[in-house]
C-alpha positions as CSV (number, residue, x, y, z in Angstrom):
1,M,9.1,-64.1,-61.2
2,A,11.5,-61.3,-60.4
3,A,11.1,-59.7,-57.3
4,D,13.2,-56.7,-55.4
5,K,14.4,-56.7,-51.9
6,K,11.2,-56.1,-50.5
7,G,9.2,-58.8,-52.1
8,S,7.4,-56.8,-54.9
9,C,6.7,-58.3,-58.1
10,K,8.2,-56.5,-61.3
11,D,6.5,-58.8,-63.6
12,Y,2.8,-57.2,-64.5
13,Q,1.8,-60.0,-67.0
14,L,-0.9,-61.2,-65.1
15,A,-2.1,-58.2,-63.9
16,N,-2.0,-56.4,-67.2
17,L,-3.6,-59.4,-69.6
18,F,-6.5,-60.8,-67.0
19,P,-9.3,-59.6,-64.7
20,M,-8.2,-59.7,-61.1
21,R,-10.7,-62.1,-60.3
22,A,-9.4,-64.7,-62.7
23,V,-5.9,-64.2,-61.2
24,A,-7.2,-64.4,-57.9
25,L,-8.5,-67.9,-58.5
26,G,-5.9,-69.0,-60.5
27,V,-3.4,-68.2,-57.6
28,V,-5.5,-69.7,-54.9
29,Y,-6.2,-72.9,-57.3
30,T,-2.5,-73.3,-57.8
31,V,-1.2,-73.1,-54.6
32,L,-3.9,-75.6,-53.4
33,E,-2.5,-78.1,-56.0
34,N,1.2,-77.2,-54.9
35,R,0.0,-78.4,-51.5
36,E,-1.4,-81.3,-52.7
37,L,-5.0,-80.3,-51.1
38,R,-7.3,-82.4,-53.1
39,I,-10.4,-80.3,-54.7
40,E,-13.3,-82.8,-55.3
41,M,-14.1,-81.1,-58.4
42,Q,-12.8,-80.4,-62.0
43,P,-10.7,-76.9,-62.4
44,R,-13.7,-75.6,-64.4
45,E,-16.3,-76.7,-61.8
46,W,-14.3,-75.4,-58.8
47,M,-13.9,-72.1,-60.7
48,K,-17.4,-71.8,-61.6
49,D,-18.4,-72.3,-57.9
50,V,-15.7,-70.6,-56.0
51,G,-16.1,-67.7,-58.4
52,S,-19.8,-67.3,-58.9
53,G,-19.7,-67.9,-62.6
54,K,-18.1,-64.5,-62.7
55,V,-15.0,-65.8,-64.3
56,D,-14.3,-66.5,-67.7
57,D,-13.1,-70.2,-68.4
58,E,-10.0,-69.4,-70.8
59,D,-9.0,-66.7,-68.8
60,F,-8.7,-69.2,-65.5
61,E,-7.0,-71.5,-67.6
62,E,-4.5,-69.1,-69.3
63,V,-3.6,-68.1,-65.7
64,V,-3.1,-71.2,-64.1
65,D,-1.1,-72.3,-66.9
66,I,1.3,-69.4,-66.4
67,L,1.4,-69.8,-63.1
68,K,2.4,-73.6,-63.5
69,K,5.2,-72.6,-66.1
70,R,6.7,-70.1,-63.3
71,R,7.2,-72.9,-60.7
């Protein structure tokens, strides 16, 4: 992910392609996973619980996949 000196994001792929809630949940999930914090549920279960059922499964999974590739 490219960023300028101020740290702002220059890659808007996630913001343009996915709903904000799916991006937010994807970011939180990948951060928890990267920090090796255990989530006692499967990713879809967690997403439905935390997202109150308002996030599309496929959007969430695609966001997580994109974020994992950027590591």
